[in-house]
KOLNUKOL-516677 format. One record per residue (C-alpha): residue number from 1; residue in three letters; x, y, z. Coordinates in Angstrom, 3 decimals, always signed. Example, Ala and Ser with C-alpha at 12.3 -4.5 7.8 and 13.67 -1.06 7.14 Angstrom:
# residues 2
fitor = 1, fikol = ala, east = +12.300, north = -4.500, up = +7.800
fitor = 2, fikol = ser, east = +13.670, north = -1.060, up = +7.140
***
This chain:
# residues 103
fitor = 1, fikol = met, east = +39.394, north = -32.772, up = +6.112
fitor = 2, fikol = gly, east = +40.306, north = -32.044, up = +9.720
fitor = 3, fikol = lys, east = +38.016, north = -32.545, up = +12.720
fitor = 4, fikol = phe, east = +37.427, north = -28.827, up = +13.068
fitor = 5, fikol = lys, east = +36.376, north = -28.446, up = +9.436
fitor = 6, fikol = lys, east = +34.112, north = -31.498, up = +9.651
fitor = 7, fikol = gly, east = +32.497, north = -30.111, up = +12.787
fitor = 8, fikol = leu, east = +32.046, north = -26.718, up = +11.238
fitor = 9, fikol = phe, east = +30.537, north = -28.225, up = +8.080
fitor = 10, fikol = leu, east = +28.178, north = -30.582, up = +9.961
fitor = 11, fikol = gly, east = +27.213, north = -27.778, up = +12.345
fitor = 12, fikol = gly, east = +26.332, north = -25.560, up = +9.421
fitor = 13, fikol = ile, east = +24.152, north = -28.245, up = +7.861
fitor = 14, fikol = leu, east = +22.442, north = -28.968, up = +11.184
fitor = 15, fikol = gly, east = +21.858, north = -25.271, up = +11.745
fitor = 16, fikol = ala, east = +20.358, north = -24.867, up = +8.291
fitor = 17, fikol = ala, east = +18.053, north = -27.838, up = +8.826
fitor = 18, fikol = leu, east = +16.879, north = -26.544, up = +12.213
fitor = 19, fikol = thr, east = +16.320, north = -23.082, up = +10.745
fitor = 20, fikol = trp, east = +14.254, north = -24.620, up = +7.959
fitor = 21, fikol = ile, east = +12.161, north = -26.644, up = +10.383
fitor = 22, fikol = asn, east = +11.510, north = -23.646, up = +12.664
fitor = 23, fikol = thr, east = +10.966, north = -20.855, up = +10.179
fitor = 24, fikol = thr, east = +9.369, north = -22.139, up = +7.003
fitor = 25, fikol = thr, east = +5.729, north = -23.093, up = +6.708
fitor = 26, fikol = lys, east = +6.573, north = -26.546, up = +5.378
fitor = 27, fikol = gly, east = +9.097, north = -26.987, up = +8.204
fitor = 28, fikol = arg, east = +6.548, north = -26.077, up = +10.829
fitor = 29, fikol = glu, east = +3.999, north = -28.420, up = +9.266
fitor = 30, fikol = phe, east = +6.583, north = -31.217, up = +9.241
fitor = 31, fikol = arg, east = +7.470, north = -30.599, up = +12.891
fitor = 32, fikol = glu, east = +3.816, north = -30.560, up = +13.949
fitor = 33, fikol = lys, east = +3.069, north = -33.762, up = +12.017
fitor = 34, fikol = leu, east = +6.151, north = -35.436, up = +13.546
fitor = 35, fikol = leu, east = +5.095, north = -34.412, up = +17.074
fitor = 36, fikol = asp, east = +1.517, north = -35.575, up = +16.448
fitor = 37, fikol = gln, east = +2.715, north = -38.961, up = +15.228
fitor = 38, fikol = ser, east = +5.076, north = -39.225, up = +18.202
fitor = 39, fikol = ala, east = +2.239, north = -38.460, up = +20.607
fitor = 40, fikol = val, east = +0.079, north = -41.217, up = +19.152
fitor = 41, fikol = ile, east = +2.912, north = -43.752, up = +19.448
fitor = 42, fikol = tyr, east = +3.857, north = -42.580, up = +22.965
fitor = 43, fikol = ala, east = +0.250, north = -43.057, up = +24.170
fitor = 44, fikol = glu, east = +0.221, north = -46.592, up = +22.746
fitor = 45, fikol = val, east = +3.596, north = -47.500, up = +24.237
fitor = 46, fikol = lys, east = +2.710, north = -45.978, up = +27.597
fitor = 47, fikol = glu, east = -0.482, north = -47.984, up = +27.791
fitor = 48, fikol = arg, east = +1.339, north = -51.181, up = +26.801
fitor = 49, fikol = ala, east = +4.211, north = -50.557, up = +29.233
fitor = 50, fikol = leu, east = +1.997, north = -49.799, up = +32.198
fitor = 51, fikol = ala, east = -0.143, north = -52.850, up = +31.492
fitor = 52, fikol = ser, east = +2.933, north = -55.053, up = +31.260
fitor = 53, fikol = asp, east = +3.639, north = -57.577, up = +34.028
fitor = 54, fikol = thr, east = +7.255, north = -56.408, up = +34.051
fitor = 55, fikol = trp, east = +6.535, north = -52.658, up = +34.429
fitor = 56, fikol = glu, east = +7.959, north = -52.464, up = +37.944
fitor = 57, fikol = thr, east = +11.306, north = -53.946, up = +36.854
fitor = 58, fikol = met, east = +11.362, north = -52.681, up = +33.283
fitor = 59, fikol = gln, east = +14.679, north = -51.218, up = +32.119
fitor = 60, fikol = lys, east = +15.117, north = -48.454, up = +29.571
fitor = 61, fikol = asn, east = +16.419, north = -50.838, up = +26.912
fitor = 62, fikol = glu, east = +13.168, north = -52.881, up = +27.151
fitor = 63, fikol = tyr, east = +11.161, north = -49.667, up = +26.785
fitor = 64, fikol = val, east = +13.195, north = -48.615, up = +23.762
fitor = 65, fikol = arg, east = +12.581, north = -52.039, up = +22.114
fitor = 66, fikol = met, east = +8.873, north = -51.571, up = +22.804
fitor = 67, fikol = val, east = +9.072, north = -48.113, up = +21.183
fitor = 68, fikol = gln, east = +10.919, north = -49.491, up = +18.171
fitor = 69, fikol = asp, east = +8.309, north = -52.200, up = +17.668
fitor = 70, fikol = ala, east = +5.468, north = -49.697, up = +17.893
fitor = 71, fikol = val, east = +7.181, north = -47.263, up = +15.517
fitor = 72, fikol = asp, east = +7.980, north = -50.003, up = +13.008
fitor = 73, fikol = lys, east = +4.317, north = -51.088, up = +13.006
fitor = 74, fikol = tyr, east = +3.116, north = -47.478, up = +12.692
fitor = 75, fikol = ala, east = +5.678, north = -46.740, up = +9.929
fitor = 76, fikol = lys, east = +4.462, north = -49.686, up = +7.847
fitor = 77, fikol = glu, east = +0.839, north = -48.681, up = +8.221
fitor = 78, fikol = his, east = +1.493, north = -45.029, up = +7.385
fitor = 79, fikol = glu, east = +4.404, north = -45.506, up = +4.926
fitor = 80, fikol = leu, east = +6.890, north = -43.336, up = +6.825
fitor = 81, fikol = ala, east = +10.427, north = -42.748, up = +5.579
fitor = 82, fikol = asp, east = +13.313, north = -44.261, up = +7.560
fitor = 83, fikol = asp, east = +14.538, north = -40.875, up = +8.687
fitor = 84, fikol = val, east = +11.129, north = -39.942, up = +10.060
fitor = 85, fikol = arg, east = +10.864, north = -43.318, up = +11.793
fitor = 86, fikol = lys, east = +14.261, north = -42.797, up = +13.433
fitor = 87, fikol = met, east = +13.258, north = -39.337, up = +14.666
fitor = 88, fikol = ile, east = +10.043, north = -40.664, up = +16.161
fitor = 89, fikol = val, east = +11.956, north = -43.469, up = +17.947
fitor = 90, fikol = lys, east = +14.324, north = -40.870, up = +19.435
fitor = 91, fikol = leu, east = +11.508, north = -38.568, up = +20.501
fitor = 92, fikol = val, east = +9.406, north = -41.299, up = +22.132
fitor = 93, fikol = ser, east = +12.405, north = -43.054, up = +23.677
fitor = 94, fikol = ser, east = +13.456, north = -39.791, up = +25.314
fitor = 95, fikol = gln, east = +10.242, north = -39.890, up = +27.377
fitor = 96, fikol = trp, east = +11.451, north = -42.803, up = +29.511
fitor = 97, fikol = lys, east = +12.182, north = -40.648, up = +32.587
fitor = 98, fikol = asn, east = +8.797, north = -38.929, up = +32.373
fitor = 99, fikol = leu, east = +7.040, north = -42.265, up = +32.132
fitor = 100, fikol = arg, east = +8.914, north = -43.668, up = +35.122
fitor = 101, fikol = arg, east = +8.000, north = -40.586, up = +37.172
fitor = 102, fikol = gly, east = +4.347, north = -41.120, up = +36.307
fitor = 103, fikol = lys, east = +3.781, north = -38.098, up = +34.100
***
């Protein structure tokens, strides 16, 4: 299969998944639950990062490791699937710039 066909196929699947998440009741519930879980983990990581002795010199990769550790712990406690765990890591890791700006 050529690159164009692969891109078209994967784009179609991604579009269908996003449509499902945004339009169906179960999809909305899943998205809300995912965001709620991410908010809980972000608050924990933010508190831990700001209390850290290395906060002033902390790099993004250190923050991401901290996020991964927190998500792994949360995932074990709440029996989250690997895909959900990965999404939460991405969501919380993407907040690095906001955390550095003090938001």
